[in-house]
C-alpha positions in Angstrom: 128.3 235.0 194.7 127.3 231.8 196.4 127.6 228.4 194.9 126.0 225.3 196.4 127.0 221.9 195.4 125.0 218.9 196.6 126.7 215.5 196.4 124.6 212.4 196.7 126.9 209.5 197.6 127.3 206.8 200.3 130.0 207.2 203.0 132.0 204.4 201.2 131.9 206.3 197.9 132.9 209.6 199.7 135.8 207.8 201.4 137.0 206.3 198.2 136.7 209.6 196.4 138.7 211.4 199.1 141.4 208.7 199.0 140.8 207.7 202.6 141.4 204.0 203.6 138.5 201.7 204.3 139.0 200.9 208.0 135.8 198.9 208.4 137.4 195.4 208.2 140.1 196.5 210.8 137.4 198.0 213.0 135.3 194.7 212.9 138.4 192.7 213.7 139.3 194.9 216.7 135.7 194.8 218.0 135.6 191.0 217.7 138.8 190.7 219.6 137.5 193.1 222.3 134.3 191.1 222.5 136.2 187.8 223.0 138.4 189.4 225.7 135.4 190.8 227.5 133.6 187.5 227.5 136.6 185.7 228.8 137.1 188.2 231.6 133.4 188.3 232.5 133.3 184.5 232.7 136.4 184.4 234.9 135.1 187.0 237.5 132.3 187.1 240.0 130.0 190.1 240.1 131.6 191.3 243.3 135.1 191.1 241.9 133.9 193.0 238.8 132.5 195.8 240.9 135.8 195.9 242.9 137.8 196.1 239.7 135.7 198.8 238.0 135.3 200.9 241.2 138.3 200.0 243.3 138.0 202.9 245.7 134.7 204.3 244.6 132.5 202.5 247.1 135.0 202.9 249.9 135.5 206.5 249.0 131.8 207.1 249.1 131.5 205.5 252.5 134.4 207.5 253.9 132.9 210.7 252.4 129.5 209.9 254.0 131.2 209.3 257.4 133.1 212.6 257.0 129.8 214.5 256.3 128.1 212.8 259.2 130.9 213.7 261.5 130.9 217.3 260.3 127.1 217.5 260.7 127.3 216.1 264.2 130.0 218.6 265.3 128.0 221.5 263.8 124.8 220.3 265.4 126.5 219.8 268.7 127.9 223.3 268.5 124.4 224.7 267.6 122.9 222.8 270.5 125.6 224.0 272.9 125.1 227.6 271.7 121.4 227.4 272.0 121.6 225.9 275.5 124.0 228.6 276.5 121.7 231.3 275.1 118.8 229.8 276.9 120.7 229.7 280.2 121.8 233.3 279.8 118.2 234.4 279.1 116.9 232.4 282.1 119.6 234.1 284.3 118.7 237.5 283.0 115.0 237.0 283.6 115.5 235.8 287.2 
């Protein structure tokens, strides 16, 4: 047997019926305080300082990662070039 019950009520009515506290005033107060702190901090900081604060090592880490990849690529490519040159030299000696 299946029983379906449809309840038509607002979230506030459901919260009151279940005995849950109304946290909306507290949530609004916290958000207002957060907004004030953010405005104060944004006015006190330059855009460059904000980026440095939010991504302290992100940009530097990306640059060092890019350098590492380039160094690896260069070493691999130089090895391929040396191997290719060696193979060409060996083929030229065998043909002569």
